Every structure is written in C-alpha cells, then in structure tokens.
NUVO-515982 format. One record per atom (N, C-alpha, C, CB): residue in one letter; chain; x negated, y negated, z. Coordinates in steps of 0.001 Angstrom, whole numbers, plus 500000, padded with zeros to 6 digits. Glycine has a CB too. Layout:
<rs>
{r A, A, {X, Y, Z}} ...
</rs>
This chain:
<rs>
{r X, A, {853347, 610060, 481056}} {r X, A, {854308, 610109, 482121}} {r X, A, {853947, 611321, 482988}} {r X, A, {855776, 610192, 481567}} {r X, A, {853744, 611080, 484273}} {r X, A, {853457, 612158, 485209}} {r X, A, {854711, 612482, 486013}} {r X, A, {852286, 611778, 486147}} {r X, A, {855021, 613759, 486081}} {r X, A, {856180, 614218, 486839}} {r X, A, {855682, 615269, 487823}} {r X, A, {857307, 614796, 485894}} {r X, A, {856012, 615084, 489091}} {r X, A, {855568, 616018, 490122}} {r X, A, {856762, 616462, 490949}} {r X, A, {854488, 615379, 491025}} {r X, A, {856810, 617760, 491205}} {r X, A, {857861, 618319, 492052}} {r X, A, {857181, 619186, 493106}} {r X, A, {858909, 619149, 491211}} {r X, A, {857494, 618947, 494357}} {r X, A, {856955, 619754, 495444}} {r X, A, {858036, 620697, 495956}} {r X, A, {856420, 618858, 496590}} {r X, A, {857613, 621914, 496243}} {r X, A, {858547, 622921, 496772}} {r X, A, {857905, 623595, 497979}} {r X, A, {858924, 623983, 495676}} {r X, A, {858627, 623588, 499085}} {r X, A, {858145, 624245, 500300}} {r X, A, {858781, 625635, 500383}} {r X, A, {858479, 623392, 501580}} {r X, A, {857968, 626624, 500716}} {r X, A, {858458, 627986, 500837}} {r X, A, {858497, 628400, 502305}} {r X, A, {857579, 628953, 500024}} {r X, A, {859214, 629460, 502603}} {r X, A, {859437, 629890, 503986}} {r X, A, {858190, 630482, 504640}} {r X, A, {860551, 630903, 504030}} {r X, A, {857293, 631036, 503832}} {r X, A, {856087, 631646, 504393}} {r X, A, {854970, 631635, 503357}} {r X, A, {856372, 633091, 504866}} {r X, A, {853765, 631898, 503824}} {r X, A, {852624, 631955, 502904}} {r X, A, {852769, 633130, 501938}} {r X, A, {851300, 632072, 503690}} {r X, A, {853335, 634207, 502401}} {r X, A, {853539, 635378, 501534}} {r X, A, {854457, 635026, 500353}} {r X, A, {854142, 636559, 502348}} {r X, A, {855559, 634363, 500647}} {r X, A, {856488, 633964, 499577}} {r X, A, {855794, 632976, 498642}} {r X, A, {857789, 633332, 500172}} {r X, A, {855031, 632053, 499197}} {r X, A, {854275, 631090, 498389}} {r X, A, {853393, 631810, 497377}} {r X, A, {853416, 630185, 499289}} {r X, A, {852629, 632812, 497824}} {r X, A, {851754, 633558, 496920}} {r X, A, {852536, 634448, 495961}} {r X, A, {850783, 634402, 497719}} {r X, A, {853665, 634998, 496405}} {r X, A, {854498, 635818, 495513}} {r X, A, {855025, 634974, 494351}} {r X, A, {855681, 636451, 496296}} {r X, A, {855497, 633776, 494658}} {r X, A, {855996, 632873, 493609}} {r X, A, {854851, 632477, 492677}} {r X, A, {856650, 631603, 494236}} {r X, A, {853702, 632170, 493250}} {r X, A, {852531, 631794, 492446}} {r X, A, {852146, 632937, 491503}} {r X, A, {851333, 631426, 493364}} {r X, A, {852097, 634157, 492013}} {r X, A, {851763, 635310, 491167}} {r X, A, {852805, 635511, 490072}} {r X, A, {851646, 636583, 492017}} {r X, A, {854084, 635306, 490400}} {r X, A, {855143, 635425, 489398}} {r X, A, {854958, 634375, 488299}} {r X, A, {856534, 635275, 490057}} {r X, A, {854699, 633137, 488709}} {r X, A, {854562, 632041, 487746}} {r X, A, {853383, 632258, 486802}} {r X, A, {854397, 630716, 488480}} {r X, A, {852358, 632952, 487254}} {r X, A, {851200, 633246, 486396}} {r X, A, {851598, 634066, 485174}} {r X, A, {850127, 633993, 487192}} {r X, A, {852708, 634774, 485266}} {r X, A, {853161, 635592, 484151}} {r X, A, {854161, 634892, 483247}} {r X, A, {853764, 636847, 484668}} {r X, A, {854549, 633664, 483566}} {r X, A, {855542, 632948, 482778}} {r X, A, {854901, 632439, 481495}} {r X, A, {856152, 631780, 483587}} {r X, A, {855539, 632786, 480382}} {r X, A, {855054, 632363, 479082}} {r X, A, {856251, 632311, 478149}} {r X, A, {853940, 633321, 478537}} {r X, A, {856496, 631146, 477562}} {r X, A, {857689, 630988, 476727}} {r X, A, {857349, 630133, 475520}} {r X, A, {858855, 630357, 477531}} {r X, A, {857615, 630635, 474331}} {r X, A, {857393, 629861, 473111}} {r X, A, {855947, 629416, 472999}} {r X, A, {858314, 628648, 473072}} {r X, A, {855736, 628113, 472841}} {r X, A, {854391, 627575, 472708}} {r X, A, {853743, 627308, 474067}} {r X, A, {854424, 626300, 471891}} {r X, A, {854508, 627467, 475131}} {r X, A, {853977, 627226, 476471}} {r X, A, {853450, 628540, 477034}} {r X, A, {855066, 626617, 477408}} {r X, A, {852164, 628759, 476820}} {r X, A, {851517, 629981, 477257}} {r X, A, {850516, 629657, 478356}} {r X, A, {850826, 630691, 476077}} {r X, A, {850274, 630643, 479193}} {r X, A, {849284, 630489, 480247}} {r X, A, {847938, 630174, 479602}} {r X, A, {849196, 631773, 481134}} {r X, A, {847191, 629281, 480175}} {r X, A, {845908, 628866, 479608}} {r X, A, {844879, 629967, 479835}} {r X, A, {845427, 627524, 480236}} {r X, A, {844358, 630507, 478771}} {r X, A, {843379, 631598, 478841}} {r X, A, {842027, 631074, 479290}} {r X, A, {843248, 632300, 477479}} {r X, A, {841394, 631817, 480169}} {r X, A, {840045, 631481, 480593}} {r X, A, {839961, 630379, 481635}} {r X, A, {839255, 631089, 479421}} {r X, A, {841093, 629763, 481982}} {r X, A, {841093, 628713, 483001}} {r X, A, {842091, 629140, 484069}} {r X, A, {841459, 627293, 482392}} {r X, A, {841598, 629893, 485021}} {r X, A, {842452, 630383, 486083}} {r X, A, {841705, 630260, 487398}} {r X, A, {842891, 631844, 485824}} {r X, A, {842389, 629758, 488384}} {r X, A, {841790, 629567, 489697}} {r X, A, {842627, 630294, 490728}} {r X, A, {841669, 628064, 490046}} {r X, A, {842080, 630477, 491905}} {r X, A, {842784, 631209, 492961}} {r X, A, {844091, 630530, 493354}} {r X, A, {841892, 631351, 494184}} {r X, A, {844137, 629187, 493286}} {r X, A, {845331, 628482, 493754}} {r X, A, {845901, 627487, 492745}} {r X, A, {845017, 627763, 495024}} {r X, A, {845424, 627526, 491511}} {r X, A, {845911, 626610, 490476}} {r X, A, {846078, 627368, 489163}} {r X, A, {844939, 625408, 490292}} {r X, A, {847156, 627084, 488463}} {r X, A, {847379, 627689, 487157}} {r X, A, {847833, 626615, 486176}} {r X, A, {848423, 628831, 487245}} {r X, A, {847359, 626720, 484943}} {r X, A, {847688, 625771, 483872}} {r X, A, {848404, 626497, 482742}} {r X, A, {846409, 625071, 483339}} {r X, A, {849290, 625770, 482061}} {r X, A, {849943, 626280, 480855}} {r X, A, {849627, 625336, 479715}} {r X, A, {851486, 626425, 481052}} {r X, A, {849484, 625898, 478520}} {r X, A, {849213, 625094, 477337}} {r X, A, {847730, 624892, 477109}} {r X, A, {849894, 623760, 477451}} {r X, A, {847428, 624318, 475968}} {r X, A, {846045, 624092, 475562}} {r X, A, {845388, 623002, 476402}} {r X, A, {845984, 623721, 474086}} {r X, A, {844117, 623191, 476674}} {r X, A, {843351, 622202, 477425}} {r X, A, {843255, 620885, 476659}} {r X, A, {841950, 622735, 477733}} {r X, A, {843317, 620950, 475339}} {r X, A, {843171, 619751, 474498}} {r X, A, {844499, 619249, 473942}} {r X, A, {842227, 620039, 473351}} {r X, A, {845588, 619698, 474518}} {r X, A, {846909, 619314, 474029}} {r X, A, {847096, 617802, 474061}} {r X, A, {847998, 619993, 474856}} {r X, A, {847677, 617283, 472979}} {r X, A, {848007, 615862, 472932}} {r X, A, {849496, 615647, 473204}} {r X, A, {847621, 615264, 471567}} {r X, A, {850170, 616725, 473647}} {r X, A, {851598, 616650, 473922}} {r X, A, {851916, 616682, 475417}} {r X, A, {852307, 617783, 473230}} {r X, A, {851424, 617732, 476098}} {r X, A, {851778, 617894, 477506}} {r X, A, {850753, 618767, 478224}} {r X, A, {853182, 618504, 477641}} {r X, A, {850748, 618631, 479541}} {r X, A, {849934, 619475, 480421}} {r X, A, {850854, 619937, 481551}} {r X, A, {848656, 618697, 480982}} {r X, A, {850894, 621240, 481785}} {r X, A, {851709, 621790, 482870}} {r X, A, {850793, 622492, 483863}} {r X, A, {852793, 622775, 482321}} {r X, A, {851068, 622303, 485140}} {r X, A, {850172, 622833, 486167}} {r X, A, {850970, 623167, 487423}} {r X, A, {849044, 621820, 486493}} {r X, A, {850546, 624227, 488095}} {r X, A, {851089, 624602, 489397}} {r X, A, {849906, 624826, 490325}} {r X, A, {852004, 625886, 489306}} {r X, A, {849949, 624213, 491495}} {r X, A, {848892, 624495, 492470}} {r X, A, {849474, 624571, 493867}} {r X, A, {847791, 623423, 492411}} {r X, A, {848757, 625297, 494697}} {r X, A, {849187, 625513, 496069}} {r X, A, {848587, 624426, 496940}} {r X, A, {848776, 626921, 496574}} {r X, A, {849363, 623403, 497212}} {r X, A, {848903, 622265, 497999}} {r X, A, {848506, 622723, 499407}} {r X, A, {849999, 621175, 498071}} {r X, A, {849243, 623657, 499946}} {r X, A, {848979, 624216, 501264}} {r X, A, {847521, 624696, 501363}} {r X, A, {849953, 625377, 501557}} {r X, A, {847096, 625486, 500414}} {r X, A, {845739, 626049, 500419}} {r X, A, {844717, 624964, 500105}} {r X, A, {845622, 627205, 499398}} {r X, A, {844991, 624154, 499097}} {r X, A, {844076, 623084, 498700}} {r X, A, {843786, 622139, 499870}} {r X, A, {844660, 622296, 497518}} {r X, A, {844819, 621779, 500606}} {r X, A, {844675, 620852, 501721}} {r X, A, {843715, 621411, 502774}} {r X, A, {846044, 620558, 502350}} {r X, A, {843920, 622666, 503156}} {r X, A, {843087, 623246, 504209}} {r X, A, {841661, 623535, 503729}} {r X, A, {843724, 624528, 504726}} {r X, A, {841496, 623823, 502436}} {r X, A, {840139, 623967, 501879}} {r X, A, {839399, 622633, 501940}} {r X, A, {840196, 624480, 500413}} {r X, A, {840078, 621560, 501548}} {r X, A, {839472, 620222, 501602}} {r X, A, {839181, 619809, 503038}} {r X, A, {840392, 619187, 500938}} {r X, A, {840052, 620201, 503957}} {r X, A, {839860, 619888, 505372}} {r X, A, {838573, 620538, 505896}} {r X, A, {841078, 620360, 506200}} {r X, A, {838322, 621769, 505499}} {r X, A, {837109, 622471, 505928}} {r X, A, {835855, 621746, 505413}} {r X, A, {837127, 623938, 505424}} {r X, A, {835908, 621273, 504166}} {r X, A, {834773, 620533, 503591}} {r X, A, {834569, 619223, 504345}} {r X, A, {835004, 620253, 502077}} {r X, A, {835646, 618525, 504656}} {r X, A, {835550, 617270, 505412}} {r X, A, {834962, 617493, 506797}} {r X, A, {836923, 616618, 505534}} {r X, A, {835394, 618545, 507452}} {r X, A, {834865, 618844, 508793}} {r X, A, {833366, 619092, 508747}} {r X, A, {835578, 620066, 509394}} {r X, A, {832936, 619808, 507721}} {r X, A, {831505, 620091, 507566}} {r X, A, {830721, 618794, 507349}} {r X, A, {831268, 621063, 506385}} {r X, A, {831237, 617919, 506488}} {r X, A, {830584, 616634, 506230}} {r X, A, {830576, 615751, 507474}} {r X, A, {831281, 615907, 505080}} {r X, A, {831667, 615768, 508210}} {r X, A, {831771, 614949, 509420}} {r X, A, {830759, 615390, 510477}} {r X, A, {833192, 615022, 509992}} {r X, A, {830536, 616693, 510574}} {r X, A, {829560, 617175, 511564}} {r X, A, {828133, 616778, 511189}} {r X, A, {829655, 618699, 511703}} {r X, A, {827920, 616483, 509913}} {r X, A, {826605, 616012, 509461}} {r X, A, {826458, 614499, 509590}} {r X, A, {826371, 616425, 508015}} {r X, A, {827514, 613849, 510108}} {r X, A, {827436, 612412, 510354}} {r X, A, {828005, 611526, 509261}} {r X, A, {826041, 612042, 510567}} {r X, A, {828694, 612089, 508293}} {r X, A, {829290, 611306, 507205}} {r X, A, {830450, 610469, 507756}} {r X, A, {829783, 612239, 506051}} {r X, A, {830269, 609144, 507805}} {r X, A, {831269, 608236, 508377}} {r X, A, {832577, 608254, 507579}} {r X, A, {830714, 606808, 508431}} {r X, A, {832475, 608332, 506256}} {r X, A, {833673, 608371, 505413}} {r X, A, {834487, 609629, 505677}} {r X, A, {833289, 608297, 503932}} {r X, A, {833805, 610759, 505807}} {r X, A, {834484, 612022, 506094}} {r X, A, {835161, 611964, 507461}} {r X, A, {833489, 613199, 506037}} {r X, A, {834498, 611339, 508439}} {r X, A, {835091, 611214, 509780}} {r X, A, {836370, 610384, 509742}} {r X, A, {834086, 610579, 510755}} {r X, A, {836356, 609315, 508952}} {r X, A, {837528, 608445, 508839}} {r X, A, {838695, 609201, 508185}} {r X, A, {837182, 607171, 508021}} {r X, A, {838417, 609897, 507096}} {r X, A, {839465, 610661, 506405}} {r X, A, {839956, 611797, 507289}} {r X, A, {838944, 611219, 505058}} {r X, A, {839032, 612430, 507984}} {r X, A, {839374, 613547, 508864}} {r X, A, {840326, 613114, 509978}} {r X, A, {838106, 614149, 509469}} {r X, A, {840119, 611916, 510495}} {r X, A, {840997, 611424, 511564}} {r X, A, {842449, 611308, 511081}} {r X, A, {840501, 610055, 512076}} {r X, A, {842631, 611054, 509808}} {r X, A, {843980, 610972, 509232}} {r X, A, {844502, 612369, 508898}} {r X, A, {843979, 610082, 507964}} {r X, A, {843669, 613166, 508276}} {r X, A, {844089, 614494, 507824}} {r X, A, {844353, 615488, 508939}} {r X, A, {843061, 615053, 506926}} {r X, A, {843846, 615232, 510126}} {r X, A, {844074, 616166, 511224}} {r X, A, {845353, 615863, 512010}} {r X, A, {842890, 616146, 512160}} {r X, A, {846156, 614973, 511509}} {r X, A, {847443, 614648, 512128}} {r X, A, {848386, 615852, 511988}} {r X, A, {848074, 613368, 511474}} {r X, A, {848973, 616271, 513092}} {r X, A, {849864, 617440, 513099}} {r X, A, {851046, 617262, 512149}} {r X, A, {850377, 617702, 514514}} {r X, A, {851508, 616023, 511969}} {r X, A, {852634, 615778, 511049}} {r X, A, {852242, 616101, 509613}} {r X, A, {853108, 614312, 511148}} {r X, A, {851000, 615807, 509267}} {r X, A, {850518, 616113, 507913}} {r X, A, {850382, 617621, 507722}} {r X, A, {849160, 615417, 507647}} {r X, A, {849910, 618324, 508764}} {r X, A, {849834, 619791, 508706}} {r X, A, {851220, 620366, 508431}} {r X, A, {849257, 620373, 510031}} {r X, A, {852213, 619833, 509112}} {r X, A, {853577, 620312, 508954}} {r X, A, {854102, 619999, 507548}} {r X, A, {854490, 619682, 510020}} {r X, A, {853722, 618842, 507006}} {r X, A, {854172, 618447, 505672}} {r X, A, {853643, 619380, 504587}} {r X, A, {853739, 617022, 505378}} {r X, A, {852374, 619775, 504661}} {r X, A, {851787, 620596, 503600}} {r X, A, {852004, 622093, 503812}} {r X, A, {850310, 620315, 503498}} {r X, A, {852585, 622462, 504927}} {r X, A, {852786, 623875, 505251}} {r X, A, {853598, 624581, 504168}} {r X, A, {853486, 624016, 506608}} {r X, A, {852985, 625588, 503536}} {r X, A, {853600, 626429, 502494}} {r X, A, {854121, 625613, 501305}} {r X, A, {854745, 627239, 503093}} {r X, A, {853423, 624547, 500963}} {r X, A, {853852, 623644, 499897}} {r X, A, {853155, 623976, 498576}} {r X, A, {853570, 622189, 500289}} {r X, A, {853943, 624018, 497504}} {r X, A, {853414, 624182, 496144}} {r X, A, {853801, 622944, 495354}} {r X, A, {853960, 625497, 495455}} {r X, A, {852949, 622564, 494391}} {r X, A, {853240, 621386, 493559}} {r X, A, {853278, 621802, 492099}} {r X, A, {852181, 620263, 493778}} {r X, A, {854328, 621402, 491444}} {r X, A, {854485, 621604, 490008}} {r X, A, {854249, 620245, 489363}} {r X, A, {855914, 622197, 489639}} {r X, A, {853361, 620184, 488393}} {r X, A, {853060, 618911, 487738}} {r X, A, {853193, 619049, 486229}} {r X, A, {851646, 618429, 488106}} {r X, A, {853739, 618004, 485632}} {r X, A, {853821, 617919, 484171}} {r X, A, {853323, 616546, 483763}} {r X, A, {855286, 618170, 483652}} {r X, A, {852448, 616536, 482787}} {r X, A, {851991, 615280, 482190}} {r X, A, {852543, 615286, 480772}} {r X, A, {850394, 615133, 482215}} {r X, A, {853462, 614376, 480516}} {r X, A, {854063, 614246, 479192}} {r X, A, {853341, 613101, 478497}} {r X, A, {855624, 613991, 479272}} {r X, A, {852734, 613411, 477370}} {r X, A, {851900, 612422, 476692}} {r X, A, {852680, 611657, 475622}} {r X, A, {850691, 613101, 476066}} {r X, A, {852087, 610553, 475197}} {r X, A, {852714, 609626, 474261}} {r X, A, {853236, 610334, 473009}} {r X, A, {851725, 608544, 473866}} {r X, A, {852442, 611209, 472431}} {r X, A, {852846, 611890, 471196}} {r X, A, {854115, 612723, 471406}} {r X, A, {851707, 612790, 470688}} {r X, A, {854229, 613404, 472555}} {r X, A, {855417, 614200, 472841}} {r X, A, {856640, 613308, 472887}} {r X, A, {855262, 614962, 474164}} {r X, A, {856523, 612149, 473538}} {r X, A, {857638, 611208, 473641}} {r X, A, {857997, 610636, 472274}} {r X, A, {857292, 610073, 474613}} {r X, A, {856988, 610264, 471499}} {r X, A, {857249, 609703, 470163}} {r X, A, {857989, 610686, 469280}} {r X, A, {855944, 609295, 469491}} {r X, A, {857621, 611949, 469313}} {r X, A, {858278, 612974, 468492}} {r X, A, {859747, 613139, 468848}} {r X, A, {857565, 614306, 468647}} {r X, A, {860099, 612772, 470062}} {r X, A, {861480, 612928, 470509}} {r X, A, {862232, 611612, 470557}} {r X, A, {861511, 613571, 471865}} {r X, A, {861630, 610608, 469953}} {r X, A, {862286, 609313, 469844}} {r X, A, {862352, 608568, 471148}} {r X, A, {863655, 609483, 469312}} 
</rs>
C-alpha cells in the first residue's frame, strides 16, 4: 500500500528548514537510514525492510533538477525530451510544485498481516 502526502510551504527557506528538522526525527524502530542520504531526499528504516519504507523528498527541487536535464537533452535533439519539456514548462505546473515536499510511506504485506 502506497500512501503519499504533499505539503506546500510558504518559502524555499521554510521548505529546507522543515527538511533539515525531519532529518533528525527518530522514534523507536523508525530510525534515519544510515549511509543513504541525499541533498533532497531522506529515508527512514532499513533498506531491506519487509514491513515499511518511509521517505521525504523535496518535489520542488527534484522537479527543477529534472527540468534542467530535459532541457539539455532537448537541445541535443532528443524528441522524447522535447515532448516532455513542452508539458513540464507549463506555468501552472511550476506553480503546483512550488515549495512542495512529498511524504511517502510504503506499507508492505507483512506489516498489514501482523496487524490483522
């Protein structure tokens, strides 16, 4: 079962402040994943967990990073990148991802079975 929650923040500064705060969250068996840390994504729990996966990433940053890669590919003549770029450069989409963070939880079969 995948559960996703998006939260928009008032500014990029607040977005990064919340992200930095969340990096320190650790409760019970849900600990920050050691050795797997990225500039805009954080994971909790074991990489091999058969129960759950928890993740937070900055959609705002991810979107614009991917946009830069698409623009580079499009300038080299990549038709697929040009097609995707025409959609991704829509101002409404820019507004949608502005200061957006995504919280994701993957609840696996074993976790559900243990809880009936």
